LUMFI-361487 format. One record per residue (C-alpha): residue in three letters; x, y, z; residue number from 1. Coordinates in Angstrom, 3 decimals, decimal comma, padded with zeros to 6 digits. Example, Ala and Ser with C-alpha at 12.3 -4.5 7.8 and 13.67 -1.06 7.14 Angstrom:
<atoms>
+------+----------+----------+----------+------+
: resn :       c1 :       c2 :       c3 : resi :
+------+----------+----------+----------+------+
:  ALA :  012,300 : -004,500 :  007,800 :    1 :
:  SER :  013,670 : -001,060 :  007,140 :    2 :
+------+----------+----------+----------+------+
</atoms>
This chain:
<atoms>
+------+----------+----------+----------+------+
: resn :       c1 :       c2 :       c3 : resi :
+------+----------+----------+----------+------+
:  MET : -018,487 : -006,094 : -005,827 :    1 :
:  ARG : -017,204 : -002,541 : -006,257 :    2 :
:  TRP : -014,074 : -002,061 : -008,437 :    3 :
:  PRO : -011,743 : -001,649 : -005,419 :    4 :
:  ASP : -012,692 : -005,197 : -004,489 :    5 :
:  HIS : -010,854 : -006,327 : -007,663 :    6 :
:  ALA : -007,836 : -004,201 : -007,118 :    7 :
:  ILE : -004,291 : -005,342 : -006,777 :    8 :
:  TRP : -001,906 : -002,375 : -006,544 :    9 :
:  TRP :  001,618 : -001,849 : -007,839 :   10 :
:  HIS :  002,991 :  000,940 : -005,569 :   11 :
:  ALA :  005,785 :  003,238 : -006,818 :   12 :
:  TYR :  007,433 :  006,046 : -005,259 :   13 :
:  PRO :  007,826 :  008,443 : -008,327 :   14 :
:  LEU :  010,783 :  010,771 : -007,256 :   15 :
:  GLY :  012,996 :  007,876 : -006,498 :   16 :
:  PHE :  011,768 :  005,679 : -009,328 :   17 :
:  VAL :  012,789 :  008,291 : -011,949 :   18 :
:  GLY :  015,989 :  009,274 : -010,158 :   19 :
:  ALA :  015,001 :  012,815 : -009,563 :   20 :
:  GLU :  017,183 :  015,361 : -007,812 :   21 :
:  ARG :  016,971 :  015,478 : -004,012 :   22 :
:  GLU :  015,975 :  019,179 : -003,940 :   23 :
:  ALA :  013,066 :  020,936 : -005,847 :   24 :
:  ALA :  013,812 :  021,904 : -009,449 :   25 :
:  VAL :  012,554 :  024,969 : -011,423 :   26 :
:  ALA :  012,679 :  023,726 : -014,949 :   27 :
:  PRO :  010,334 :  020,848 : -015,745 :   28 :
:  GLU :  011,883 :  017,488 : -016,553 :   29 :
:  PRO :  009,085 :  015,173 : -018,022 :   30 :
:  ARG :  010,110 :  012,134 : -016,315 :   31 :
:  LEU :  006,721 :  010,594 : -015,470 :   32 :
:  GLY :  006,729 :  008,781 : -018,847 :   33 :
:  ARG :  009,368 :  006,432 : -017,446 :   34 :
:  ILE :  006,728 :  005,028 : -015,014 :   35 :
:  GLY :  004,472 :  004,597 : -018,046 :   36 :
:  GLY :  006,932 :  002,542 : -019,634 :   37 :
:  TRP :  006,320 :  000,028 : -016,821 :   38 :
:  LEU :  002,534 : -000,296 : -017,101 :   39 :
:  ASP :  002,987 : -003,609 : -019,235 :   40 :
:  HIS :  005,020 : -004,926 : -016,401 :   41 :
:  LEU :  002,430 : -004,113 : -013,809 :   42 :
:  VAL : -000,279 : -005,749 : -015,962 :   43 :
:  GLY :  002,028 : -008,716 : -016,590 :   44 :
:  LEU :  002,249 : -009,277 : -012,880 :   45 :
:  GLY : -001,437 : -009,344 : -012,711 :   46 :
:  CYS : -001,842 : -005,979 : -011,009 :   47 :
:  ASN : -004,621 : -003,526 : -012,117 :   48 :
:  GLY : -003,781 : -000,592 : -010,089 :   49 :
:  LEU : -000,934 :  001,961 : -010,007 :   50 :
:  ALA : -000,523 :  003,595 : -006,475 :   51 :
:  LEU :  001,626 :  006,548 : -007,052 :   52 :
:  GLY :  003,623 :  008,221 : -004,151 :   53 :
:  PRO :  003,731 :  012,036 : -004,121 :   54 :
:  VAL :  003,593 :  013,722 : -007,546 :   55 :
:  PHE :  002,829 :  017,288 : -006,508 :   56 :
:  ALA :  005,414 :  020,241 : -006,213 :   57 :
:  SER :  007,586 :  019,831 : -003,054 :   58 :
:  GLU :  010,715 :  020,998 : -001,541 :   59 :
:  THR :  012,490 :  017,721 : -001,265 :   60 :
:  HIS :  011,005 :  014,129 : -000,849 :   61 :
:  GLY :  007,464 :  014,923 : -001,855 :   62 :
:  TYR :  005,898 :  014,733 :  001,625 :   63 :
:  ASP :  006,693 :  018,478 :  002,164 :   64 :
:  THR :  004,238 :  019,687 : -000,482 :   65 :
:  VAL :  004,203 :  023,274 : -001,498 :   66 :
:  ASP :  001,439 :  023,162 : -004,271 :   67 :
:  HIS : -001,278 :  020,488 : -004,523 :   68 :
:  TYR : -002,367 :  021,629 : -007,768 :   69 :
:  ARG :  000,962 :  021,515 : -009,610 :   70 :
:  VAL :  002,995 :  018,463 : -010,712 :   71 :
:  ASP :  006,507 :  018,518 : -009,166 :   72 :
:  PRO :  008,811 :  019,993 : -011,982 :   73 :
:  ARG :  011,168 :  017,031 : -011,392 :   74 :
:  LEU :  008,549 :  014,743 : -012,682 :   75 :
:  GLY :  007,070 :  017,035 : -015,336 :   76 :
:  GLY :  003,832 :  018,898 : -015,671 :   77 :
:  GLU :  000,087 :  018,379 : -015,589 :   78 :
:  ASP :  000,056 :  017,117 : -019,122 :   79 :
:  ASP :  002,564 :  014,407 : -018,189 :   80 :
:  LEU :  000,518 :  013,244 : -015,273 :   81 :
:  ARG : -002,676 :  013,219 : -017,260 :   82 :
:  ARG : -000,923 :  011,339 : -020,075 :   83 :
:  LEU :  000,126 :  008,604 : -017,538 :   84 :
:  ILE : -003,361 :  008,456 : -016,197 :   85 :
:  GLY : -004,725 :  008,084 : -019,750 :   86 :
:  GLU : -002,236 :  005,382 : -020,774 :   87 :
:  ALA : -003,077 :  003,418 : -017,485 :   88 :
:  SER : -006,789 :  003,725 : -018,234 :   89 :
:  ASP : -006,268 :  002,316 : -021,643 :   90 :
:  LYS : -004,773 : -000,904 : -020,107 :   91 :
:  GLY : -007,429 : -001,139 : -017,578 :   92 :
:  VAL : -005,192 :  000,162 : -014,722 :   93 :
:  ARG : -006,650 :  002,414 : -011,987 :   94 :
:  VAL : -004,519 :  005,210 : -010,549 :   95 :
:  LEU : -004,236 :  006,224 : -006,925 :   96 :
:  LEU : -002,669 :  009,538 : -005,800 :   97 :
:  ASP : -000,831 :  010,292 : -002,449 :   98 :
:  GLY : -002,368 :  013,124 : -000,651 :   99 :
:  VAL : -000,303 :  014,977 :  002,116 :  100 :
:  PHE : -002,900 :  017,021 :  003,934 :  101 :
:  ASN : -001,714 :  016,747 :  007,576 :  102 :
:  HIS :  001,276 :  019,022 :  007,027 :  103 :
:  VAL :  002,971 :  021,170 :  004,238 :  104 :
:  GLY :  006,395 :  022,284 :  003,329 :  105 :
:  ARG :  007,433 :  025,810 :  004,493 :  106 :
:  GLY :  007,345 :  026,865 :  000,936 :  107 :
:  PHE :  003,483 :  026,379 :  000,797 :  108 :
:  ALA :  002,097 :  029,704 : -000,315 :  109 :
:  PRO : -000,426 :  030,230 :  002,553 :  110 :
:  PHE :  002,299 :  029,455 :  005,151 :  111 :
:  ALA :  004,956 :  031,745 :  003,309 :  112 :
:  ASP :  002,170 :  034,469 :  003,662 :  113 :
:  VAL :  001,787 :  033,803 :  007,462 :  114 :
:  ALA :  005,577 :  033,813 :  007,850 :  115 :
:  SER :  005,793 :  037,214 :  006,074 :  116 :
:  LYS :  002,672 :  038,967 :  007,522 :  117 :
:  GLY :  002,053 :  037,123 :  010,876 :  118 :
:  ASP : -001,367 :  037,608 :  012,376 :  119 :
:  ALA : -002,370 :  039,926 :  009,467 :  120 :
:  SER : -002,246 :  037,062 :  006,952 :  121 :
:  ALA : -005,516 :  035,973 :  005,688 :  122 :
:  TYR : -004,199 :  032,350 :  006,070 :  123 :
:  ARG : -003,257 :  032,725 :  009,785 :  124 :
:  LYS : -006,122 :  030,418 :  010,877 :  125 :
:  TRP : -004,817 :  027,660 :  008,659 :  126 :
:  PHE : -002,133 :  027,014 :  011,118 :  127 :
:  HIS : -001,958 :  026,362 :  014,759 :  128 :
:  ALA : -001,105 :  029,368 :  017,048 :  129 :
:  ASP :  002,251 :  027,904 :  017,842 :  130 :
:  LEU :  002,922 :  027,037 :  014,215 :  131 :
:  ARG :  003,693 :  023,386 :  015,298 :  132 :
:  THR :  005,460 :  021,043 :  013,027 :  133 :
:  PHE :  004,925 :  017,445 :  012,420 :  134 :
:  GLU :  006,673 :  014,792 :  014,635 :  135 :
:  GLY :  009,776 :  016,775 :  015,008 :  136 :
:  HIS :  010,374 :  017,637 :  011,259 :  137 :
:  ASP :  011,163 :  021,331 :  011,319 :  138 :
:  ARG :  010,322 :  021,669 :  007,500 :  139 :
:  LEU :  006,812 :  020,121 :  007,805 :  140 :
:  VAL :  004,239 :  022,506 :  009,181 :  141 :
:  THR :  001,025 :  021,063 :  010,493 :  142 :
:  LEU : -002,319 :  022,416 :  009,206 :  143 :
:  ASN : -005,109 :  023,513 :  011,481 :  144 :
:  HIS : -007,831 :  021,019 :  010,781 :  145 :
:  ALA : -010,339 :  022,792 :  013,007 :  146 :
:  GLU : -010,226 :  025,473 :  010,347 :  147 :
:  PRO : -013,243 :  025,182 :  007,953 :  148 :
:  GLU : -011,207 :  026,800 :  005,157 :  149 :
:  VAL : -008,614 :  023,836 :  005,359 :  150 :
:  ALA : -011,424 :  021,398 :  004,802 :  151 :
:  ASP : -012,568 :  023,442 :  001,794 :  152 :
:  TYR : -009,063 :  023,431 :  000,365 :  153 :
:  VAL : -008,404 :  019,701 :  000,930 :  154 :
:  THR : -011,828 :  018,907 : -000,629 :  155 :
:  ASP : -011,127 :  021,062 : -003,556 :  156 :
:  VAL : -007,598 :  019,451 : -004,188 :  157 :
:  MET : -008,969 :  015,932 : -004,067 :  158 :
:  THR : -011,866 :  016,680 : -006,351 :  159 :
:  HIS : -009,690 :  018,586 : -008,784 :  160 :
:  TRP : -007,595 :  015,590 : -009,529 :  161 :
:  LEU : -010,459 :  013,066 : -009,436 :  162 :
:  GLU : -011,988 :  015,287 : -012,234 :  163 :
:  ARG : -008,819 :  014,795 : -014,152 :  164 :
:  GLY : -009,139 :  010,968 : -014,108 :  165 :
:  VAL : -007,585 :  009,511 : -010,920 :  166 :
:  ASP : -009,552 :  006,833 : -009,015 :  167 :
:  GLY : -008,798 :  007,554 : -005,496 :  168 :
:  TRP : -006,381 :  008,803 : -002,795 :  169 :
:  ARG : -004,086 :  007,464 : -000,173 :  170 :
:  LEU : -004,285 :  010,011 :  002,608 :  171 :
:  ASP : -000,772 :  010,311 :  004,249 :  172 :
:  ALA : -000,517 :  010,442 :  008,075 :  173 :
:  ALA : -004,249 :  010,242 :  008,248 :  174 :
:  TYR : -003,708 :  008,986 :  011,895 :  175 :
:  ALA : -002,605 :  012,421 :  012,916 :  176 :
:  VAL : -005,671 :  014,246 :  011,599 :  177 :
:  PRO : -008,996 :  014,494 :  013,574 :  178 :
:  PRO : -011,549 :  011,805 :  012,345 :  179 :
:  ASP : -014,351 :  014,509 :  012,156 :  180 :
:  PHE : -012,180 :  016,427 :  009,739 :  181 :
:  TRP : -011,889 :  013,495 :  007,436 :  182 :
:  ARG : -015,601 :  012,818 :  007,714 :  183 :
:  THR : -016,382 :  016,460 :  006,398 :  184 :
:  VAL : -013,960 :  015,962 :  003,575 :  185 :
:  THR : -014,849 :  012,450 :  002,606 :  186 :
:  ASP : -018,670 :  013,221 :  002,672 :  187 :
:  ARG : -018,057 :  016,090 :  000,247 :  188 :
:  VAL : -015,903 :  014,117 : -002,099 :  189 :
:  ARG : -018,235 :  011,160 : -002,297 :  190 :
:  ALA : -021,084 :  013,485 : -003,072 :  191 :
:  ARG : -019,339 :  014,037 : -006,371 :  192 :
:  PHE : -017,216 :  010,927 : -006,769 :  193 :
:  PRO : -019,099 :  008,204 : -004,995 :  194 :
:  ASP : -016,824 :  005,369 : -006,549 :  195 :
:  ALA : -013,503 :  006,913 : -005,478 :  196 :
:  TRP : -011,477 :  004,657 : -003,263 :  197 :
:  LEU : -009,985 :  006,538 : -000,154 :  198 :
:  VAL : -007,380 :  004,757 :  001,942 :  199 :
:  GLY : -005,839 :  006,290 :  005,081 :  200 :
:  GLU : -002,348 :  005,714 :  006,293 :  201 :
:  VAL : -002,884 :  004,383 :  009,913 :  202 :
:  ILE : -000,164 :  002,734 :  011,876 :  203 :
:  HIS : -001,740 :  001,646 :  015,227 :  204 :
:  GLY : -005,162 :  001,802 :  016,878 :  205 :
:  ASP : -008,761 :  000,820 :  016,192 :  206 :
:  TYR : -008,709 :  000,428 :  012,506 :  207 :
:  ALA : -012,335 : -000,470 :  012,058 :  208 :
:  GLY : -013,457 :  002,373 :  014,328 :  209 :
:  LEU : -011,447 :  004,956 :  012,294 :  210 :
:  VAL : -013,087 :  003,644 :  009,086 :  211 :
:  ARG : -016,446 :  004,275 :  010,593 :  212 :
:  GLN : -015,422 :  007,710 :  011,890 :  213 :
:  THR : -013,626 :  009,007 :  008,943 :  214 :
:  GLY : -015,500 :  007,640 :  005,939 :  215 :
:  PHE : -012,372 :  005,994 :  004,551 :  216 :
:  ASP : -012,923 :  002,816 :  002,447 :  217 :
:  SER : -009,748 :  001,317 :  003,932 :  218 :
:  VAL : -006,590 :  001,875 :  006,112 :  219 :
:  THR : -003,120 :  000,477 :  005,902 :  220 :
:  GLN : -002,847 : -002,846 :  007,728 :  221 :
:  TYR :  000,424 : -002,393 :  009,584 :  222 :
:  GLU : -000,565 : -004,903 :  012,169 :  223 :
:  LEU : -000,796 : -007,811 :  009,700 :  224 :
:  TRP :  002,553 : -006,555 :  007,914 :  225 :
:  LYS :  004,434 : -006,729 :  011,211 :  226 :
:  ALA :  002,913 : -010,146 :  012,132 :  227 :
:  ILE :  003,921 : -011,762 :  008,772 :  228 :
:  TRP :  007,603 : -010,965 :  008,880 :  229 :
:  SER :  007,922 : -011,219 :  012,650 :  230 :
:  SER :  006,332 : -014,606 :  012,906 :  231 :
:  LEU :  008,524 : -015,899 :  010,117 :  232 :
:  ASN :  011,688 : -014,709 :  011,530 :  233 :
:  ASP :  010,838 : -015,871 :  015,172 :  234 :
:  ARG :  009,423 : -019,222 :  013,868 :  235 :
:  ASN :  006,270 : -018,348 :  015,756 :  236 :
:  PHE :  003,088 : -018,798 :  013,719 :  237 :
:  PHE :  000,928 : -018,080 :  016,827 :  238 :
:  GLU :  001,694 : -014,364 :  016,380 :  239 :
:  LEU :  000,387 : -014,556 :  012,720 :  240 :
:  ALA : -002,695 : -016,577 :  013,823 :  241 :
:  HIS : -003,536 : -013,905 :  016,383 :  242 :
:  ALA : -003,197 : -011,123 :  013,891 :  243 :
:  LEU : -005,334 : -012,997 :  011,340 :  244 :
:  ASP : -008,121 : -013,278 :  014,069 :  245 :
:  ARG : -008,025 : -009,468 :  014,532 :  246 :
:  HIS : -007,909 : -009,105 :  010,715 :  247 :
:  ASN : -011,226 : -011,218 :  010,412 :  248 :
:  GLY : -012,847 : -008,698 :  012,833 :  249 :
:  MET : -011,825 : -005,757 :  010,541 :  250 :
:  LEU : -013,266 : -007,508 :  007,541 :  251 :
:  ALA : -016,682 : -007,292 :  008,972 :  252 :
:  THR : -016,473 : -003,519 :  008,569 :  253 :
:  PHE : -013,917 : -003,000 :  005,672 :  254 :
:  ALA : -011,283 : -004,540 :  003,493 :  255 :
:  PRO : -007,855 : -003,489 :  004,799 :  256 :
:  GLN : -005,112 : -002,331 :  002,415 :  257 :
:  THR : -002,518 : -005,175 :  002,804 :  258 :
:  PHE :  001,189 : -005,144 :  001,948 :  259 :
:  LEU :  004,726 : -006,564 :  002,633 :  260 :
:  GLY :  006,465 : -003,497 :  001,594 :  261 :
:  ASN :  006,078 :  000,257 :  000,961 :  262 :
:  HIS :  008,203 :  003,434 :  000,667 :  263 :
:  ASP :  008,345 :  003,762 :  004,489 :  264 :
:  VAL :  009,743 :  000,332 :  005,632 :  265 :
:  THR :  012,754 : -001,847 :  005,226 :  266 :
:  ARG :  012,313 : -004,113 :  002,162 :  267 :
:  ILE :  010,771 : -007,363 :  002,942 :  268 :
:  ALA :  013,709 : -009,312 :  001,400 :  269 :
:  THR :  016,064 : -007,503 :  003,816 :  270 :
:  ARG :  013,585 : -007,846 :  006,771 :  271 :
:  LEU :  013,289 : -011,511 :  006,609 :  272 :
:  THR :  016,186 : -013,499 :  008,277 :  273 :
:  GLU :  015,655 : -016,440 :  005,759 :  274 :
:  ARG :  015,309 : -015,540 :  002,181 :  275 :
:  ARG :  013,460 : -018,796 :  001,471 :  276 :
:  ASP :  010,524 : -017,315 :  003,686 :  277 :
:  LEU :  009,861 : -014,670 :  001,016 :  278 :
:  ALA :  007,465 : -017,252 : -000,468 :  279 :
:  HIS :  005,669 : -017,905 :  002,597 :  280 :
:  ALA :  005,167 : -014,167 :  003,246 :  281 :
:  LEU :  003,698 : -013,660 : -000,284 :  282 :
:  VAL :  001,501 : -016,738 :  000,030 :  283 :
:  VAL : -000,064 : -015,205 :  003,164 :  284 :
:  LEU : -000,541 : -011,812 :  001,381 :  285 :
:  MET : -002,291 : -013,306 : -001,459 :  286 :
:  THR : -004,638 : -015,581 :  000,366 :  287 :
:  VAL : -006,112 : -013,545 :  003,145 :  288 :
:  GLY : -008,775 : -010,890 :  002,973 :  289 :
:  GLY : -007,962 : -007,393 :  001,988 :  290 :
:  VAL : -006,873 : -005,140 : -000,808 :  291 :
:  PRO : -003,155 : -006,161 : -001,476 :  292 :
:  SER : -000,317 : -003,964 : -002,982 :  293 :
:  ILE :  003,158 : -004,877 : -004,248 :  294 :
:  TYR :  005,814 : -002,356 : -003,606 :  295 :
:  ALA :  007,637 : -001,935 : -006,824 :  296 :
:  GLY :  010,865 : -003,923 : -006,740 :  297 :
:  ASP :  009,628 : -006,421 : -004,270 :  298 :
:  GLU :  008,651 : -008,662 : -007,128 :  299 :
:  PHE :  012,479 : -008,759 : -007,977 :  300 :
:  ALA :  013,449 : -009,304 : -004,238 :  301 :
:  PHE :  015,023 : -005,919 : -004,067 :  302 :
:  GLU :  016,823 : -005,306 : -000,700 :  303 :
:  GLY :  017,194 : -002,050 :  001,315 :  304 :
:  VAL :  017,172 : -000,886 :  004,880 :  305 :
:  LYS :  015,139 :  002,049 :  006,052 :  306 :
:  GLU :  017,350 :  004,211 :  008,298 :  307 :
:  GLU :  016,248 :  007,116 :  010,603 :  308 :
:  ARG :  018,488 :  009,761 :  009,233 :  309 :
:  GLU :  018,689 :  012,302 :  006,458 :  310 :
:  GLY :  018,762 :  010,279 :  003,116 :  311 :
:  GLY :  017,698 :  007,136 :  005,117 :  312 :
:  ASP :  015,033 :  006,288 :  002,706 :  313 :
:  ASP :  017,169 :  006,232 : -000,336 :  314 :
:  ALA :  017,770 :  002,478 : -000,174 :  315 :
:  ILE :  014,200 :  001,657 : -000,220 :  316 :
:  ARG :  013,331 :  004,260 : -002,849 :  317 :
:  PRO :  015,877 :  003,627 : -005,651 :  318 :
:  PRO :  015,793 :  004,608 : -009,211 :  319 :
:  PHE :  014,428 :  002,068 : -011,855 :  320 :
:  PRO :  015,796 :  001,621 : -015,336 :  321 :
:  ASP :  013,658 :  002,520 : -018,354 :  322 :
:  HIS :  012,871 : -001,128 : -019,138 :  323 :
:  PRO :  011,771 : -003,899 : -016,745 :  324 :
:  GLY :  013,916 : -006,431 : -018,661 :  325 :
:  ASP :  016,992 : -004,545 : -017,445 :  326 :
:  VAL :  016,359 : -005,231 : -013,685 :  327 :
:  PRO :  018,135 : -008,084 : -012,119 :  328 :
:  GLY :  015,667 : -010,767 : -011,109 :  329 :
:  HIS :  013,160 : -009,927 : -013,999 :  330 :
:  GLY :  011,937 : -013,230 : -015,172 :  331 :
:  GLY :  013,437 : -014,989 : -012,227 :  332 :
:  ALA :  011,966 : -017,270 : -009,627 :  333 :
:  HIS :  010,488 : -014,728 : -007,268 :  334 :
:  HIS :  009,068 : -012,550 : -010,217 :  335 :
:  ARG :  007,418 : -015,727 : -011,587 :  336 :
:  LEU :  006,080 : -016,565 : -008,062 :  337 :
:  HIS :  004,364 : -013,086 : -007,895 :  338 :
:  GLN :  002,734 : -013,865 : -011,220 :  339 :
:  ASP :  001,608 : -017,227 : -010,119 :  340 :
:  LEU :  000,220 : -016,177 : -006,829 :  341 :
:  ILE : -001,408 : -012,969 : -008,030 :  342 :
:  GLY : -002,975 : -015,252 : -010,598 :  343 :
:  VAL : -004,384 : -017,431 : -007,868 :  344 :
:  ARG : -005,775 : -014,244 : -006,269 :  345 :
:  ARG : -007,328 : -013,162 : -009,704 :  346 :
:  ARG : -009,101 : -016,484 : -010,172 :  347 :
:  HIS : -010,558 : -016,126 : -006,612 :  348 :
:  PRO : -011,822 : -012,464 : -006,310 :  349 :
:  TRP : -013,876 : -013,218 : -003,356 :  350 :
:  LEU : -010,628 : -013,456 : -001,302 :  351 :
:  VAL : -011,051 : -009,602 : -000,718 :  352 :
:  ARG : -013,551 : -010,306 :  002,069 :  353 :
:  ALA : -012,438 : -013,879 :  003,112 :  354 :
:  ARG : -012,191 : -014,850 :  006,719 :  355 :
:  THR : -009,361 : -017,104 :  007,957 :  356 :
:  THR : -009,758 : -020,215 :  010,252 :  357 :
:  ALA : -006,712 : -021,930 :  011,620 :  358 :
:  ALA : -006,541 : -025,776 :  011,450 :  359 :
:  THR : -003,206 : -026,796 :  012,521 :  360 :
:  LEU : -001,002 : -024,278 :  014,479 :  361 :
:  THR :  002,447 : -024,936 :  015,743 :  362 :
:  ASN :  005,617 : -022,719 :  015,882 :  363 :
:  THR :  006,794 : -023,816 :  012,396 :  364 :
:  ALA :  003,598 : -025,258 :  010,784 :  365 :
:  PHE :  000,406 : -023,490 :  010,061 :  366 :
:  SER : -002,564 : -024,687 :  008,049 :  367 :
:  TYR : -005,718 : -022,478 :  007,527 :  368 :
:  THR : -008,713 : -022,059 :  005,490 :  369 :
:  VAL : -010,171 : -018,839 :  003,928 :  370 :
:  GLU : -013,736 : -018,568 :  003,233 :  371 :
:  ASP : -016,427 : -016,138 :  002,010 :  372 :
:  GLY : -019,837 : -017,793 :  001,820 :  373 :
:  PRO : -019,651 : -021,089 : -000,127 :  374 :
:  GLU : -016,117 : -020,214 : -001,494 :  375 :
:  ARG : -013,100 : -021,822 :  000,245 :  376 :
:  LEU : -009,421 : -022,324 : -000,136 :  377 :
:  ALA : -006,935 : -024,120 :  002,090 :  378 :
:  VAL : -003,361 : -022,982 :  002,714 :  379 :
:  VAL : -000,559 : -024,896 :  004,320 :  380 :
:  LEU :  002,771 : -023,500 :  005,455 :  381 :
:  ASN :  005,866 : -025,170 :  006,906 :  382 :
:  VAL :  009,015 : -023,097 :  007,769 :  383 :
:  GLY :  010,755 : -026,114 :  009,425 :  384 :
:  ASP :  013,579 : -028,301 :  008,261 :  385 :
:  GLU :  011,586 : -031,397 :  008,419 :  386 :
:  PRO :  008,276 : -032,396 :  006,686 :  387 :
:  ALA :  005,186 : -031,413 :  008,500 :  388 :
:  ARG :  001,825 : -033,078 :  008,546 :  389 :
:  VAL : -001,035 : -030,644 :  009,000 :  390 :
:  ASN : -004,736 : -031,092 :  009,317 :  391 :
:  LEU : -007,523 : -029,489 :  007,223 :  392 :
:  PRO : -011,404 : -029,830 :  007,339 :  393 :
:  ALA : -012,477 : -032,719 :  005,377 :  394 :
:  ALA : -012,837 : -032,069 :  001,654 :  395 :
:  GLY : -011,491 : -033,377 : -001,613 :  396 :
:  TRP : -008,525 : -031,017 : -001,514 :  397 :
:  THR : -006,837 : -030,382 : -004,836 :  398 :
:  ARG : -003,508 : -028,593 : -005,081 :  399 :
:  VAL : -003,481 : -025,356 : -007,096 :  400 :
:  ALA : -000,133 : -023,918 : -006,289 :  401 :
:  GLY :  002,945 : -024,853 : -004,356 :  402 :
:  GLU :  004,110 : -028,348 : -003,174 :  403 :
:  ALA :  002,373 : -030,566 : -000,647 :  404 :
:  ALA :  000,670 : -033,909 : -000,815 :  405 :
:  PHE : -002,934 : -033,383 :  000,062 :  406 :
:  THR : -005,419 : -035,922 :  001,509 :  407 :
:  GLY : -008,958 : -035,594 :  002,260 :  408 :
:  ASP : -008,363 : -034,055 :  005,660 :  409 :
:  GLY : -004,830 : -032,756 :  005,633 :  410 :
:  ALA : -001,522 : -032,432 :  003,893 :  411 :
:  GLU :  002,113 : -033,502 :  004,057 :  412 :
:  VAL :  004,143 : -030,375 :  003,558 :  413 :
:  PRO :  007,870 : -030,571 :  002,610 :  414 :
:  PRO :  010,558 : -028,625 :  004,533 :  415 :
:  SER :  010,207 : -024,870 :  003,927 :  416 :
:  GLY :  007,210 : -025,686 :  001,677 :  417 :
:  TRP :  003,767 : -024,239 :  001,251 :  418 :
:  ALA :  000,715 : -024,924 : -000,982 :  419 :
:  ILE : -002,739 : -023,694 : -001,703 :  420 :
:  ALA : -005,718 : -026,143 : -002,408 :  421 :
:  GLU : -009,212 : -026,027 : -003,537 :  422 :
:  PRO : -011,906 : -028,275 : -002,229 :  423 :
+------+----------+----------+----------+------+
</atoms>
């Protein structure tokens, strides 16, 4: 197994986490160290990866990058980032950076040169003839990925920071970039850093096909994310079972990046109609194949709604205190549940490639096994208000987490209950 197969990420959005100003700052403010103060918390959860949102100089929210070689002054300087990477490495924690290479902010020097000189600019071919923007965002100018110099630039940025100790890249809006562009870049990057983990942000489509075309290791599994909360809200486990069948197919090609929350979506504690279903959602995340991530704050059941307006991300990207112990929910039931279930995951690292097989499937009760070769676990879920009897393949099932009474070929699951068992 490669190191990414053992990764469980803790995902933080730095500008929000440290309470940075909304607009770009000139004088550096070394705030990245505040994230370093949370490394022990990350490790205490059972995670071993720190997935950082944008850290490069930008105009506002980080996804309008103006300099991929410079740390955003609101976070500090390169020394601060390298110090954070070093502290993480000392604790056995890998670091993932967020690369925005589909578009740039208008203050990006090559675009500013084009805006000033027009067709006389040496960077004119870096942008489309119509200077198109990204998905209606006037401040985000789309790069021309048919221009070889753009591929050279992106490759250089990625290798520049890999040389400085990061372990991989999340590639923002990867779905909007031609796959052959990514293949050019990923082949070059892997020639120098074969162990780097590259995950593309993809919302819809043929995930496995994109992985093959682009050279990514993984893509974001939005389909499973949606099925988890939607099936729980609708009391319709058939939707989840269908998504897990498709998930099985992806696992034949790659291990998807799985999640319940990130910096772009409403918090899972808000998304779910019933707060008691938070446990069921986390059980699914931690027992199915893939490379899981925890969005910072979800372990405390943070709430927040994503809104489509200026400032609409603020609620899901809040500032954090300097010390984890100052957060409401620290040491509470949901925090401990994260530790327990991540612990189960850690003791069964083969789950990264495990396939799921349904045993009992009703609207409100679901039992399944997850298997990889000779390894196997059973998972039982009940979101109903009455006890549920579910079937399992015959085995001497022994409960390792949750509450259910297992027999040789099934289990009695209490109302709103769940459990995990070994054969």
